[in-house]
C-alpha angles and dihedrals in degrees: 000000000000120000130193116221109197116187131189118205127226115245114284093012099157097095090048091048091053093055094052103030098100092054091043092051091047091059092048090048089054091054090048093050088052090053091243100112119092100170140343135176148118131268109242113226090226134035094274136095088223104043093173113194091355085076127182138309100209144314143258125213124175112191142152120255133165092244146355089259091055091050092049092049090050091051093046089054093053112128088229088063094053091044090055095244096131125064092186140358128202120197120190140154118275128203113207109217105156145069 
């Protein structure tokens, strides 16, 4: 089943994001290579694809996992969690309807 992983950043998270980005992207790339990643990306803090020093306010990942517990475990192990980027993370089932 698909699961949405919705993360909210701490204030001024950009320096923290930079320290853990390579490891974070490597995990997402692994999901993609396994055919289990639908979408992933951050939420810019301003109305721009390149927000610069404004940074980001959180992230969205939609990926396939065997269960909610597995999705939660994957989210809990994200390098952004251990780096203190995320203030909160919500994981919930997602039903793909379109496209």
